[in-house]
Backbone as XML, in Angstrom:
<?xml version="1.0"?>
<chain id="A" units="angstrom">
  <residue number="1" name="MET">
    <atom name="N" x="68.408" y="49.179" z="65.095"/>
    <atom name="CA" x="68.145" y="49.523" z="66.478"/>
    <atom name="C" x="69.456" y="49.600" z="67.266"/>
  </residue>
  <residue number="2" name="LYS">
    <atom name="N" x="70.366" y="48.637" z="67.039"/>
    <atom name="CA" x="71.648" y="48.662" z="67.728"/>
    <atom name="C" x="72.424" y="49.922" z="67.349"/>
  </residue>
  <residue number="3" name="ALA">
    <atom name="N" x="72.315" y="50.301" z="66.096"/>
    <atom name="CA" x="73.029" y="51.485" z="65.623"/>
    <atom name="C" x="72.535" y="52.736" z="66.349"/>
  </residue>
  <residue number="4" name="ILE">
    <atom name="N" x="71.234" y="52.827" z="66.577"/>
    <atom name="CA" x="70.662" y="53.980" z="67.269"/>
    <atom name="C" x="71.129" y="54.014" z="68.720"/>
  </residue>
  <residue number="5" name="ILE">
    <atom name="N" x="71.102" y="52.863" z="69.377"/>
    <atom name="CA" x="71.535" y="52.786" z="70.773"/>
    <atom name="C" x="73.020" y="53.135" z="70.882"/>
  </residue>
  <residue number="6" name="LEU">
    <atom name="N" x="73.832" y="52.598" z="69.979"/>
    <atom name="CA" x="75.259" y="52.910" z="70.000"/>
    <atom name="C" x="75.501" y="54.397" z="69.719"/>
  </residue>
  <residue number="7" name="SER">
    <atom name="N" x="74.727" y="54.940" z="68.808"/>
    <atom name="CA" x="74.855" y="56.353" z="68.473"/>
    <atom name="C" x="74.511" y="57.230" z="69.685"/>
  </residue>
  <residue number="8" name="VAL">
    <atom name="N" x="73.420" y="56.902" z="70.379"/>
    <atom name="CA" x="73.020" y="57.658" z="71.571"/>
    <atom name="C" x="74.076" y="57.501" z="72.666"/>
  </residue>
  <residue number="9" name="ALA">
    <atom name="N" x="74.570" y="56.296" z="72.853"/>
    <atom name="CA" x="75.581" y="56.043" z="73.875"/>
    <atom name="C" x="76.864" y="56.817" z="73.569"/>
  </residue>
  <residue number="10" name="PHE">
    <atom name="N" x="77.269" y="56.814" z="72.302"/>
    <atom name="CA" x="78.475" y="57.537" z="71.913"/>
    <atom name="C" x="78.299" y="59.041" z="72.131"/>
  </residue>
  <residue number="11" name="THR">
    <atom name="N" x="77.146" y="59.572" z="71.779"/>
    <atom name="CA" x="76.863" y="60.996" z="71.956"/>
    <atom name="C" x="76.914" y="61.381" z="73.430"/>
  </residue>
  <residue number="12" name="MET">
    <atom name="N" x="76.310" y="60.553" z="74.272"/>
    <atom name="CA" x="76.322" y="60.843" z="75.705"/>
    <atom name="C" x="77.748" y="60.779" z="76.255"/>
  </residue>
  <residue number="13" name="PHE">
    <atom name="N" x="78.515" y="59.773" z="75.805"/>
    <atom name="CA" x="79.904" y="59.645" z="76.249"/>
    <atom name="C" x="80.702" y="60.882" z="75.854"/>
  </residue>
  <residue number="14" name="ALA">
    <atom name="N" x="80.529" y="61.328" z="74.612"/>
    <atom name="CA" x="81.255" y="62.502" z="74.131"/>
    <atom name="C" x="80.857" y="63.744" z="74.925"/>
  </residue>
  <residue number="15" name="ALA">
    <atom name="N" x="79.576" y="63.884" z="75.213"/>
    <atom name="CA" x="79.102" y="65.047" z="75.967"/>
    <atom name="C" x="79.682" y="65.050" z="77.380"/>
  </residue>
  <residue number="16" name="PHE">
    <atom name="N" x="79.673" y="63.912" z="78.055"/>
    <atom name="CA" x="80.203" y="63.853" z="79.416"/>
    <atom name="C" x="81.720" y="64.023" z="79.432"/>
  </residue>
  <residue number="17" name="SER">
    <atom name="N" x="82.400" y="63.518" z="78.414"/>
    <atom name="CA" x="83.849" y="63.704" z="78.337"/>
    <atom name="C" x="84.185" y="65.179" z="78.198"/>
  </residue>
  <residue number="18" name="GLY">
    <atom name="N" x="83.452" y="65.871" z="77.343"/>
    <atom name="CA" x="83.668" y="67.305" z="77.166"/>
    <atom name="C" x="83.389" y="68.068" z="78.442"/>
  </residue>
  <residue number="19" name="PHE">
    <atom name="N" x="82.350" y="67.705" z="79.155"/>
    <atom name="CA" x="82.012" y="68.361" z="80.421"/>
    <atom name="C" x="83.129" y="68.155" z="81.439"/>
  </residue>
  <residue number="20" name="ALA">
    <atom name="N" x="83.650" y="66.940" z="81.507"/>
    <atom name="CA" x="84.703" y="66.648" z="82.477"/>
    <atom name="C" x="85.949" y="67.479" z="82.184"/>
  </residue>
  <residue number="21" name="GLN">
    <atom name="N" x="86.293" y="67.639" z="80.895"/>
    <atom name="CA" x="87.456" y="68.438" z="80.548"/>
    <atom name="C" x="87.230" y="69.903" z="80.883"/>
  </residue>
  <residue number="22" name="THR">
    <atom name="N" x="86.059" y="70.420" z="80.596"/>
    <atom name="CA" x="85.734" y="71.799" z="80.909"/>
    <atom name="C" x="85.811" y="72.031" z="82.407"/>
  </residue>
  <residue number="23" name="ASN">
    <atom name="N" x="85.280" y="71.111" z="83.161"/>
    <atom name="CA" x="85.277" y="71.223" z="84.615"/>
    <atom name="C" x="86.704" y="71.264" z="85.156"/>
  </residue>
  <residue number="24" name="GLN">
    <atom name="N" x="87.603" y="70.477" z="84.579"/>
    <atom name="CA" x="88.980" y="70.441" z="85.044"/>
    <atom name="C" x="89.703" y="71.753" z="84.776"/>
  </residue>
  <residue number="25" name="THR">
    <atom name="N" x="89.398" y="72.411" z="83.657"/>
    <atom name="CA" x="90.105" y="73.644" z="83.334"/>
    <atom name="C" x="89.623" y="74.817" z="84.173"/>
  </residue>
  <residue number="26" name="HIS">
    <atom name="N" x="88.457" y="74.719" z="84.800"/>
    <atom name="CA" x="87.927" y="75.814" z="85.589"/>
    <atom name="C" x="88.027" y="75.584" z="87.093"/>
  </residue>
  <residue number="27" name="GLN">
    <atom name="N" x="88.889" y="74.676" z="87.500"/>
    <atom name="CA" x="89.044" y="74.440" z="88.923"/>
    <atom name="C" x="89.681" y="75.668" z="89.564"/>
  </residue>
  <residue number="28" name="GLU">
    <atom name="N" x="89.302" y="75.929" z="90.789"/>
    <atom name="CA" x="89.872" y="77.065" z="91.495"/>
    <atom name="C" x="91.344" y="76.815" z="91.780"/>
  </residue>
  <residue number="29" name="LYS">
    <atom name="N" x="92.093" y="77.876" z="91.698"/>
    <atom name="CA" x="93.516" y="77.787" z="91.987"/>
    <atom name="C" x="93.739" y="78.054" z="93.472"/>
  </residue>
  <residue number="30" name="THR">
    <atom name="N" x="94.815" y="77.499" z="93.987"/>
    <atom name="CA" x="95.176" y="77.737" z="95.380"/>
    <atom name="C" x="95.758" y="79.147" z="95.502"/>
  </residue>
  <residue number="31" name="PRO">
    <atom name="N" x="95.808" y="79.683" z="96.709"/>
    <atom name="CA" x="96.452" y="80.992" z="96.877"/>
    <atom name="C" x="97.899" y="81.000" z="96.368"/>
  </residue>
  <residue number="32" name="GLU">
    <atom name="N" x="98.603" y="79.902" z="96.560"/>
    <atom name="CA" x="99.980" y="79.807" z="96.086"/>
    <atom name="C" x="100.048" y="79.896" z="94.562"/>
  </residue>
  <residue number="33" name="GLU">
    <atom name="N" x="99.120" y="79.205" z="93.893"/>
    <atom name="CA" x="99.094" y="79.241" z="92.426"/>
    <atom name="C" x="98.757" y="80.642" z="91.919"/>
  </residue>
  <residue number="34" name="ARG">
    <atom name="N" x="97.801" y="81.289" z="92.575"/>
    <atom name="CA" x="97.441" y="82.652" z="92.171"/>
    <atom name="C" x="98.614" y="83.612" z="92.412"/>
  </residue>
  <residue number="35" name="ALA">
    <atom name="N" x="99.263" y="83.484" z="93.562"/>
    <atom name="CA" x="100.399" y="84.359" z="93.874"/>
    <atom name="C" x="101.542" y="84.139" z="92.884"/>
  </residue>
  <residue number="36" name="THR">
    <atom name="N" x="101.775" y="82.900" z="92.521"/>
    <atom name="CA" x="102.820" y="82.598" z="91.545"/>
    <atom name="C" x="102.494" y="83.238" z="90.201"/>
  </residue>
  <residue number="37" name="ARG">
    <atom name="N" x="101.260" y="83.085" z="89.763"/>
    <atom name="CA" x="100.852" y="83.647" z="88.473"/>
    <atom name="C" x="100.938" y="85.180" z="88.494"/>
  </residue>
  <residue number="38" name="GLN">
    <atom name="N" x="100.448" y="85.800" z="89.543"/>
    <atom name="CA" x="100.499" y="87.256" z="89.638"/>
    <atom name="C" x="101.947" y="87.748" z="89.652"/>
  </residue>
  <residue number="39" name="THR">
    <atom name="N" x="102.810" y="87.027" z="90.356"/>
    <atom name="CA" x="104.213" y="87.402" z="90.428"/>
    <atom name="C" x="104.885" y="87.257" z="89.068"/>
  </residue>
  <residue number="40" name="GLU">
    <atom name="N" x="104.554" y="86.188" z="88.348"/>
    <atom name="CA" x="105.113" y="85.997" z="87.003"/>
    <atom name="C" x="104.719" y="87.135" z="86.070"/>
  </residue>
  <residue number="41" name="VAL">
    <atom name="N" x="103.474" y="87.560" z="86.164"/>
    <atom name="CA" x="102.996" y="88.662" z="85.322"/>
    <atom name="C" x="103.762" y="89.942" z="85.654"/>
  </residue>
  <residue number="42" name="LEU">
    <atom name="N" x="103.890" y="90.239" z="86.938"/>
    <atom name="CA" x="104.610" y="91.450" z="87.342"/>
    <atom name="C" x="106.092" y="91.356" z="86.999"/>
  </residue>
  <residue number="43" name="GLU">
    <atom name="N" x="106.660" y="90.174" z="87.148"/>
    <atom name="CA" x="108.075" y="89.990" z="86.814"/>
    <atom name="C" x="108.302" y="90.292" z="85.334"/>
  </residue>
  <residue number="44" name="LYS">
    <atom name="N" x="107.404" y="89.831" z="84.502"/>
    <atom name="CA" x="107.506" y="90.050" z="83.058"/>
    <atom name="C" x="107.318" y="91.530" z="82.715"/>
  </residue>
  <residue number="45" name="ARG">
    <atom name="N" x="106.297" y="92.155" z="83.284"/>
    <atom name="CA" x="105.995" y="93.551" z="82.960"/>
    <atom name="C" x="107.011" y="94.532" z="83.528"/>
  </residue>
  <residue number="46" name="LEU">
    <atom name="N" x="107.542" y="94.225" z="84.710"/>
    <atom name="CA" x="108.363" y="95.194" z="85.425"/>
    <atom name="C" x="109.846" y="94.841" z="85.481"/>
  </residue>
  <residue number="47" name="SER">
    <atom name="N" x="110.231" y="93.717" z="84.900"/>
    <atom name="CA" x="111.632" y="93.264" z="84.928"/>
    <atom name="C" x="112.166" y="93.252" z="86.362"/>
  </residue>
  <residue number="48" name="LEU">
    <atom name="N" x="111.503" y="92.500" z="87.207"/>
    <atom name="CA" x="111.891" y="92.418" z="88.616"/>
    <atom name="C" x="113.236" y="91.730" z="88.784"/>
  </residue>
  <residue number="49" name="THR">
    <atom name="N" x="113.979" y="92.161" z="89.778"/>
    <atom name="CA" x="115.208" y="91.460" z="90.149"/>
    <atom name="C" x="114.804" y="90.211" z="90.939"/>
  </residue>
  <residue number="50" name="PRO">
    <atom name="N" x="115.708" y="89.256" z="91.100"/>
    <atom name="CA" x="115.364" y="88.078" z="91.913"/>
    <atom name="C" x="114.930" y="88.438" z="93.332"/>
  </residue>
  <residue number="51" name="GLU">
    <atom name="N" x="115.583" y="89.427" z="93.939"/>
    <atom name="CA" x="115.208" y="89.851" z="95.295"/>
    <atom name="C" x="113.806" y="90.461" z="95.299"/>
  </residue>
  <residue number="52" name="GLN">
    <atom name="N" x="113.523" y="91.316" z="94.316"/>
    <atom name="CA" x="112.190" y="91.914" z="94.205"/>
    <atom name="C" x="111.145" y="90.832" z="93.973"/>
  </residue>
  <residue number="53" name="ARG">
    <atom name="N" x="111.474" y="89.876" z="93.109"/>
    <atom name="CA" x="110.520" y="88.809" z="92.790"/>
    <atom name="C" x="110.111" y="88.067" z="94.053"/>
  </residue>
  <residue number="54" name="SER">
    <atom name="N" x="111.066" y="87.773" z="94.907"/>
    <atom name="CA" x="110.786" y="87.063" z="96.146"/>
    <atom name="C" x="109.864" y="87.885" z="97.051"/>
  </residue>
  <residue number="55" name="LYS">
    <atom name="N" x="110.148" y="89.171" z="97.169"/>
    <atom name="CA" x="109.334" y="90.039" z="98.017"/>
    <atom name="C" x="107.929" y="90.231" z="97.428"/>
  </residue>
  <residue number="56" name="VAL">
    <atom name="N" x="107.855" y="90.400" z="96.104"/>
    <atom name="CA" x="106.556" y="90.572" z="95.438"/>
    <atom name="C" x="105.720" y="89.312" z="95.614"/>
  </residue>
  <residue number="57" name="TYR">
    <atom name="N" x="106.363" y="88.149" z="95.516"/>
    <atom name="CA" x="105.631" y="86.887" z="95.719"/>
    <atom name="C" x="105.014" y="86.846" z="97.121"/>
  </residue>
  <residue number="58" name="GLN">
    <atom name="N" x="105.761" y="87.279" z="98.135"/>
    <atom name="CA" x="105.242" y="87.258" z="99.498"/>
    <atom name="C" x="104.032" y="88.187" z="99.648"/>
  </residue>
  <residue number="59" name="VAL">
    <atom name="N" x="104.078" y="89.365" z="99.018"/>
    <atom name="CA" x="102.943" y="90.287" z="99.053"/>
    <atom name="C" x="101.740" y="89.646" z="98.359"/>
  </residue>
  <residue number="60" name="ASN">
    <atom name="N" x="101.997" y="89.056" z="97.181"/>
    <atom name="CA" x="100.909" y="88.420" z="96.430"/>
    <atom name="C" x="100.329" y="87.219" z="97.166"/>
  </residue>
  <residue number="61" name="LEU">
    <atom name="N" x="101.182" y="86.473" z="97.840"/>
    <atom name="CA" x="100.711" y="85.305" z="98.594"/>
    <atom name="C" x="99.844" y="85.741" z="99.774"/>
  </residue>
  <residue number="62" name="LYS">
    <atom name="N" x="100.270" y="86.775" z="100.450"/>
    <atom name="CA" x="99.483" y="87.299" z="101.572"/>
    <atom name="C" x="98.109" y="87.766" z="101.083"/>
  </residue>
  <residue number="63" name="ARG">
    <atom name="N" x="98.098" y="88.493" z="99.964"/>
    <atom name="CA" x="96.837" y="88.985" z="99.410"/>
    <atom name="C" x="95.961" y="87.827" z="98.936"/>
  </residue>
  <residue number="64" name="ALA">
    <atom name="N" x="96.559" y="86.858" z="98.242"/>
    <atom name="CA" x="95.783" y="85.723" z="97.725"/>
    <atom name="C" x="95.188" y="84.902" z="98.866"/>
  </residue>
  <residue number="65" name="GLY">
    <atom name="N" x="95.945" y="84.744" z="99.952"/>
    <atom name="CA" x="95.423" y="84.028" z="101.117"/>
    <atom name="C" x="94.248" y="84.751" z="101.752"/>
  </residue>
  <residue number="66" name="ALA">
    <atom name="N" x="94.369" y="86.070" z="101.856"/>
    <atom name="CA" x="93.273" y="86.860" z="102.426"/>
    <atom name="C" x="92.053" y="86.833" z="101.510"/>
  </residue>
  <residue number="67" name="MET">
    <atom name="N" x="92.273" y="86.887" z="100.205"/>
    <atom name="CA" x="91.154" y="86.832" z="99.260"/>
    <atom name="C" x="90.463" y="85.468" z="99.330"/>
  </residue>
  <residue number="68" name="GLU">
    <atom name="N" x="91.237" y="84.432" z="99.514"/>
    <atom name="CA" x="90.662" y="83.093" z="99.670"/>
    <atom name="C" x="89.770" y="83.046" z="100.899"/>
  </residue>
  <residue number="69" name="LYS">
    <atom name="N" x="90.230" y="83.684" z="101.951"/>
    <atom name="CA" x="89.439" y="83.743" z="103.182"/>
    <atom name="C" x="88.139" y="84.506" z="102.933"/>
  </residue>
  <residue number="70" name="PHE">
    <atom name="N" x="88.216" y="85.615" z="102.198"/>
    <atom name="CA" x="87.007" y="86.376" z="101.848"/>
    <atom name="C" x="86.021" y="85.503" z="101.076"/>
  </residue>
  <residue number="71" name="ARG">
    <atom name="N" x="86.551" y="84.717" z="100.147"/>
    <atom name="CA" x="85.685" y="83.872" z="99.317"/>
    <atom name="C" x="84.983" y="82.792" z="100.132"/>
  </residue>
  <residue number="72" name="SER">
    <atom name="N" x="85.704" y="82.268" z="101.118"/>
    <atom name="CA" x="85.155" y="81.138" z="101.872"/>
    <atom name="C" x="84.207" y="81.571" z="102.987"/>
  </residue>
  <residue number="73" name="GLU">
    <atom name="N" x="84.337" y="82.812" z="103.411"/>
    <atom name="CA" x="83.472" y="83.305" z="104.492"/>
    <atom name="C" x="82.189" y="83.891" z="103.913"/>
  </residue>
  <residue number="74" name="ASP">
    <atom name="N" x="81.132" y="83.688" z="104.626"/>
    <atom name="CA" x="79.867" y="84.322" z="104.262"/>
    <atom name="C" x="79.589" y="85.350" z="105.340"/>
  </residue>
  <residue number="75" name="ARG">
    <atom name="N" x="80.222" y="86.500" z="105.200"/>
    <atom name="CA" x="80.133" y="87.478" z="106.262"/>
    <atom name="C" x="79.723" y="88.830" z="105.699"/>
  </residue>
  <residue number="76" name="GLY">
    <atom name="N" x="78.938" y="89.536" z="106.455"/>
    <atom name="CA" x="78.575" y="90.895" z="106.102"/>
    <atom name="C" x="77.815" y="91.012" z="104.805"/>
  </residue>
  <residue number="77" name="ASN">
    <atom name="N" x="77.459" y="92.220" z="104.497"/>
    <atom name="CA" x="76.764" y="92.436" z="103.239"/>
    <atom name="C" x="77.776" y="92.660" z="102.122"/>
  </residue>
  <residue number="78" name="LYS">
    <atom name="N" x="77.268" y="92.721" z="100.917"/>
    <atom name="CA" x="78.127" y="92.818" z="99.739"/>
    <atom name="C" x="78.985" y="94.081" z="99.768"/>
  </residue>
  <residue number="79" name="LYS">
    <atom name="N" x="78.398" y="95.186" z="100.211"/>
    <atom name="CA" x="79.130" y="96.450" z="100.268"/>
    <atom name="C" x="80.303" y="96.357" z="101.244"/>
  </residue>
  <residue number="80" name="GLU">
    <atom name="N" x="80.067" y="95.754" z="102.412"/>
    <atom name="CA" x="81.134" y="95.598" z="103.401"/>
    <atom name="C" x="82.259" y="94.713" z="102.869"/>
  </residue>
  <residue number="81" name="ARG">
    <atom name="N" x="81.877" y="93.635" z="102.202"/>
    <atom name="CA" x="82.896" y="92.732" z="101.633"/>
    <atom name="C" x="83.738" y="93.463" z="100.594"/>
  </residue>
  <residue number="82" name="MET">
    <atom name="N" x="83.084" y="94.265" z="99.757"/>
    <atom name="CA" x="83.802" y="95.027" z="98.737"/>
    <atom name="C" x="84.760" y="96.020" z="99.382"/>
  </residue>
  <residue number="83" name="GLU">
    <atom name="N" x="84.303" y="96.695" z="100.421"/>
    <atom name="CA" x="85.169" y="97.647" z="101.125"/>
    <atom name="C" x="86.374" y="96.944" z="101.733"/>
  </residue>
  <residue number="84" name="ASP">
    <atom name="N" x="86.165" y="95.768" z="102.326"/>
    <atom name="CA" x="87.267" y="95.000" z="102.904"/>
    <atom name="C" x="88.272" y="94.590" z="101.834"/>
  </residue>
  <residue number="85" name="ARG">
    <atom name="N" x="87.770" y="94.183" z="100.687"/>
    <atom name="CA" x="88.666" y="93.788" z="99.588"/>
    <atom name="C" x="89.444" y="94.989" z="99.067"/>
  </residue>
  <residue number="86" name="GLN">
    <atom name="N" x="88.784" y="96.137" z="98.979"/>
    <atom name="CA" x="89.479" y="97.337" z="98.522"/>
    <atom name="C" x="90.575" y="97.747" z="99.494"/>
  </residue>
  <residue number="87" name="LYS">
    <atom name="N" x="90.315" y="97.614" z="100.794"/>
    <atom name="CA" x="91.339" y="97.911" z="101.804"/>
    <atom name="C" x="92.533" y="96.973" z="101.641"/>
  </residue>
  <residue number="88" name="LEU">
    <atom name="N" x="92.243" y="95.701" z="101.406"/>
    <atom name="CA" x="93.301" y="94.717" z="101.205"/>
    <atom name="C" x="94.135" y="95.065" z="99.974"/>
  </residue>
  <residue number="89" name="MET">
    <atom name="N" x="93.478" y="95.415" z="98.883"/>
    <atom name="CA" x="94.189" y="95.757" z="97.659"/>
    <atom name="C" x="95.044" y="97.015" z="97.874"/>
  </residue>
  <residue number="90" name="SER">
    <atom name="N" x="94.510" y="97.978" z="98.588"/>
    <atom name="CA" x="95.250" y="99.204" z="98.871"/>
    <atom name="C" x="96.498" y="98.896" z="99.698"/>
  </residue>
  <residue number="91" name="LYS">
    <atom name="N" x="96.342" y="98.043" z="100.703"/>
    <atom name="CA" x="97.477" y="97.634" z="101.540"/>
    <atom name="C" x="98.530" y="96.914" z="100.701"/>
  </residue>
  <residue number="92" name="SER">
    <atom name="N" x="98.087" y="96.024" z="99.825"/>
    <atom name="CA" x="99.013" y="95.297" z="98.959"/>
    <atom name="C" x="99.761" y="96.257" z="98.035"/>
  </residue>
  <residue number="93" name="ASP">
    <atom name="N" x="99.041" y="97.249" z="97.503"/>
    <atom name="CA" x="99.683" y="98.236" z="96.637"/>
    <atom name="C" x="100.754" y="99.016" z="97.395"/>
  </residue>
  <residue number="94" name="LYS">
    <atom name="N" x="100.461" y="99.379" z="98.630"/>
    <atom name="CA" x="101.441" y="100.112" z="99.439"/>
    <atom name="C" x="102.669" y="99.245" z="99.712"/>
  </residue>
  <residue number="95" name="ASP">
    <atom name="N" x="102.446" y="97.961" z="99.946"/>
    <atom name="CA" x="103.564" y="97.039" z="100.161"/>
    <atom name="C" x="104.416" y="96.924" z="98.893"/>
  </residue>
  <residue number="96" name="LEU">
    <atom name="N" x="103.748" y="96.869" z="97.732"/>
    <atom name="CA" x="104.486" y="96.784" z="96.468"/>
    <atom name="C" x="105.272" y="98.064" z="96.201"/>
  </residue>
  <residue number="97" name="GLU">
    <atom name="N" x="104.704" y="99.202" z="96.568"/>
    <atom name="CA" x="105.376" y="100.485" z="96.355"/>
    <atom name="C" x="106.714" y="100.531" z="97.087"/>
  </residue>
  <residue number="98" name="LYS">
    <atom name="N" x="106.816" y="99.844" z="98.200"/>
    <atom name="CA" x="108.062" y="99.812" z="98.969"/>
    <atom name="C" x="109.123" y="98.946" z="98.290"/>
  </residue>
  <residue number="99" name="ILE">
    <atom name="N" x="108.690" y="98.051" z="97.398"/>
    <atom name="CA" x="109.593" y="97.098" z="96.754"/>
    <atom name="C" x="110.065" y="97.598" z="95.390"/>
  </residue>
  <residue number="100" name="LEU">
    <atom name="N" x="109.190" y="98.262" z="94.660"/>
    <atom name="CA" x="109.475" y="98.659" z="93.281"/>
    <atom name="C" x="110.282" y="99.956" z="93.224"/>
  </residue>
  <residue number="101" name="ASN">
    <atom name="N" x="111.103" y="100.074" z="92.162"/>
    <atom name="CA" x="111.808" y="101.338" z="91.949"/>
    <atom name="C" x="110.870" y="102.304" z="91.217"/>
  </residue>
  <residue number="102" name="ASP">
    <atom name="N" x="111.317" y="103.534" z="91.002"/>
    <atom name="CA" x="110.450" y="104.564" z="90.425"/>
    <atom name="C" x="109.926" y="104.193" z="89.038"/>
  </residue>
  <residue number="103" name="ASP">
    <atom name="N" x="110.791" y="103.663" z="88.187"/>
    <atom name="CA" x="110.370" y="103.286" z="86.834"/>
    <atom name="C" x="109.339" y="102.154" z="86.876"/>
  </residue>
  <residue number="104" name="GLN">
    <atom name="N" x="109.592" y="101.161" z="87.704"/>
    <atom name="CA" x="108.662" y="100.036" z="87.834"/>
    <atom name="C" x="107.330" y="100.499" z="88.400"/>
  </residue>
  <residue number="105" name="LEU">
    <atom name="N" x="107.395" y="101.384" z="89.359"/>
    <atom name="CA" x="106.180" y="101.896" z="89.990"/>
    <atom name="C" x="105.318" y="102.661" z="88.988"/>
  </residue>
  <residue number="106" name="LYS">
    <atom name="N" x="105.964" y="103.436" z="88.125"/>
    <atom name="CA" x="105.225" y="104.164" z="87.099"/>
    <atom name="C" x="104.518" y="103.179" z="86.155"/>
  </residue>
  <residue number="107" name="ILE">
    <atom name="N" x="105.217" y="102.161" z="85.720"/>
    <atom name="CA" x="104.618" y="101.154" z="84.833"/>
    <atom name="C" x="103.469" y="100.451" z="85.537"/>
  </residue>
  <residue number="108" name="TYR">
    <atom name="N" x="103.674" y="100.085" z="86.785"/>
    <atom name="CA" x="102.644" y="99.394" z="87.570"/>
    <atom name="C" x="101.386" y="100.257" z="87.686"/>
  </residue>
  <residue number="109" name="ARG">
    <atom name="N" x="101.574" y="101.514" z="88.041"/>
    <atom name="CA" x="100.424" y="102.421" z="88.181"/>
    <atom name="C" x="99.731" y="102.656" z="86.840"/>
  </residue>
  <residue number="110" name="ASP">
    <atom name="N" x="100.518" y="102.817" z="85.780"/>
    <atom name="CA" x="99.935" y="103.002" z="84.448"/>
    <atom name="C" x="99.091" y="101.791" z="84.052"/>
  </residue>
  <residue number="111" name="GLN">
    <atom name="N" x="99.602" y="100.598" z="84.338"/>
    <atom name="CA" x="98.861" y="99.372" z="84.009"/>
    <atom name="C" x="97.568" y="99.280" z="84.812"/>
  </residue>
  <residue number="112" name="LYS">
    <atom name="N" x="97.642" y="99.634" z="86.078"/>
    <atom name="CA" x="96.432" y="99.599" z="86.913"/>
    <atom name="C" x="95.390" y="100.579" z="86.394"/>
  </residue>
  <residue number="113" name="GLU">
    <atom name="N" x="95.839" y="101.765" z="86.026"/>
    <atom name="CA" x="94.916" y="102.776" z="85.503"/>
    <atom name="C" x="94.303" y="102.316" z="84.173"/>
  </residue>
  <residue number="114" name="LYS">
    <atom name="N" x="95.112" y="101.729" z="83.344"/>
    <atom name="CA" x="94.633" y="101.213" z="82.053"/>
    <atom name="C" x="93.589" y="100.118" z="82.270"/>
  </residue>
  <residue number="115" name="MET">
    <atom name="N" x="93.851" y="99.220" z="83.223"/>
    <atom name="CA" x="92.897" y="98.147" z="83.527"/>
    <atom name="C" x="91.601" y="98.725" z="84.081"/>
  </residue>
  <residue number="116" name="LYS">
    <atom name="N" x="91.717" y="99.762" z="84.918"/>
    <atom name="CA" x="90.528" y="100.392" z="85.500"/>
    <atom name="C" x="89.670" y="101.007" z="84.401"/>
  </residue>
  <residue number="117" name="LYS">
    <atom name="N" x="90.306" y="101.687" z="83.458"/>
    <atom name="CA" x="89.576" y="102.314" z="82.348"/>
    <atom name="C" x="88.920" y="101.275" z="81.446"/>
  </residue>
  <residue number="118" name="ASN">
    <atom name="N" x="89.598" y="100.155" z="81.255"/>
    <atom name="CA" x="89.075" y="99.095" z="80.387"/>
    <atom name="C" x="88.170" y="98.121" z="81.116"/>
  </residue>
  <residue number="119" name="GLY">
    <atom name="N" x="87.934" y="98.339" z="82.376"/>
    <atom name="CA" x="87.081" y="97.430" z="83.142"/>
    <atom name="C" x="87.676" y="96.050" z="83.285"/>
  </residue>
  <residue number="120" name="ASN">
    <atom name="N" x="89.004" y="95.955" z="83.390"/>
    <atom name="CA" x="89.750" y="94.690" z="83.539"/>
    <atom name="C" x="89.656" y="93.795" z="82.312"/>
  </residue>
  <residue number="121" name="LYS">
    <atom name="N" x="89.217" y="94.310" z="81.168"/>
    <atom name="CA" x="89.185" y="93.497" z="79.945"/>
    <atom name="C" x="90.611" y="93.173" z="79.545"/>
  </residue>
  <residue number="122" name="GLY">
    <atom name="N" x="90.831" y="91.912" z="79.177"/>
    <atom name="CA" x="92.153" y="91.495" z="78.761"/>
    <atom name="C" x="93.128" y="91.325" z="79.901"/>
  </residue>
  <residue number="123" name="GLN">
    <atom name="N" x="92.634" y="91.310" z="81.091"/>
    <atom name="CA" x="93.485" y="91.159" z="82.265"/>
    <atom name="C" x="94.158" y="89.806" z="82.215"/>
  </residue>
  <residue number="124" name="GLU">
    <atom name="N" x="95.448" y="89.760" z="82.529"/>
    <atom name="CA" x="96.187" y="88.509" z="82.449"/>
    <atom name="C" x="95.894" y="87.571" z="83.608"/>
  </residue>
  <residue number="125" name="HIS">
    <atom name="N" x="95.311" y="88.083" z="84.676"/>
    <atom name="CA" x="95.001" y="87.236" z="85.838"/>
    <atom name="C" x="93.570" y="86.753" z="85.670"/>
  </residue>
  <residue number="126" name="LYS">
    <atom name="N" x="93.357" y="85.825" z="84.822"/>
    <atom name="CA" x="92.000" y="85.340" z="84.602"/>
    <atom name="C" x="91.698" y="84.260" z="85.616"/>
  </residue>
  <residue number="127" name="GLY">
    <atom name="N" x="90.442" y="84.031" z="85.863"/>
    <atom name="CA" x="90.065" y="83.007" z="86.822"/>
    <atom name="C" x="88.683" y="83.265" z="87.349"/>
  </residue>
  <residue number="128" name="ASN">
    <atom name="N" x="88.562" y="83.255" z="88.644"/>
    <atom name="CA" x="87.246" y="83.342" z="89.277"/>
    <atom name="C" x="86.922" y="84.746" z="89.763"/>
  </residue>
  <residue number="129" name="ARG">
    <atom name="N" x="87.391" y="85.775" z="89.036"/>
    <atom name="CA" x="87.136" y="87.125" z="89.521"/>
    <atom name="C" x="85.690" y="87.543" z="89.388"/>
  </residue>
  <residue number="130" name="HIS">
    <atom name="N" x="84.895" y="86.815" z="88.591"/>
    <atom name="CA" x="83.487" y="87.125" z="88.442"/>
    <atom name="C" x="82.607" y="86.138" z="89.187"/>
  </residue>
  <residue number="131" name="ARG">
    <atom name="N" x="83.172" y="85.470" z="90.125"/>
    <atom name="CA" x="82.432" y="84.472" z="90.882"/>
    <atom name="C" x="81.327" y="85.142" z="91.683"/>
  </residue>
  <residue number="132" name="LYS">
    <atom name="N" x="80.136" y="84.589" z="91.636"/>
    <atom name="CA" x="79.009" y="85.153" z="92.356"/>
    <atom name="C" x="78.905" y="84.534" z="93.733"/>
  </residue>
  <residue number="133" name="ASN">
    <atom name="N" x="78.641" y="85.382" z="94.713"/>
    <atom name="CA" x="78.472" y="84.883" z="96.093"/>
    <atom name="C" x="77.051" y="84.906" z="96.485"/>
  </residue>
</chain>
């Protein structure tokens, strides 16, 4: 009988430990963390200069902060929210276009087009992009 109770207790402990670890790995990132990660990805793909990296980080931070605001607000219908997010992304792209040189811009656009065709599969910015509201 003691063996059964210990076995059940151990199983429950193992299950809750696994849940706690899973929960920790899926915590939402701050806008700063998201901007840092996005900037690192672009720096790697586009070979950004230190000056470009700083400017790209500011664009990414502004976008990540606005996206955080979108996530926290319960405003408008789904279509309106999507349109607002698309406007934000378009604005961010225009800001990046001012920072990148022609070669970098071509790579950036090619990557965006590739991601669009693949439906963002394999996207390096993983996280809460499929979060349901």
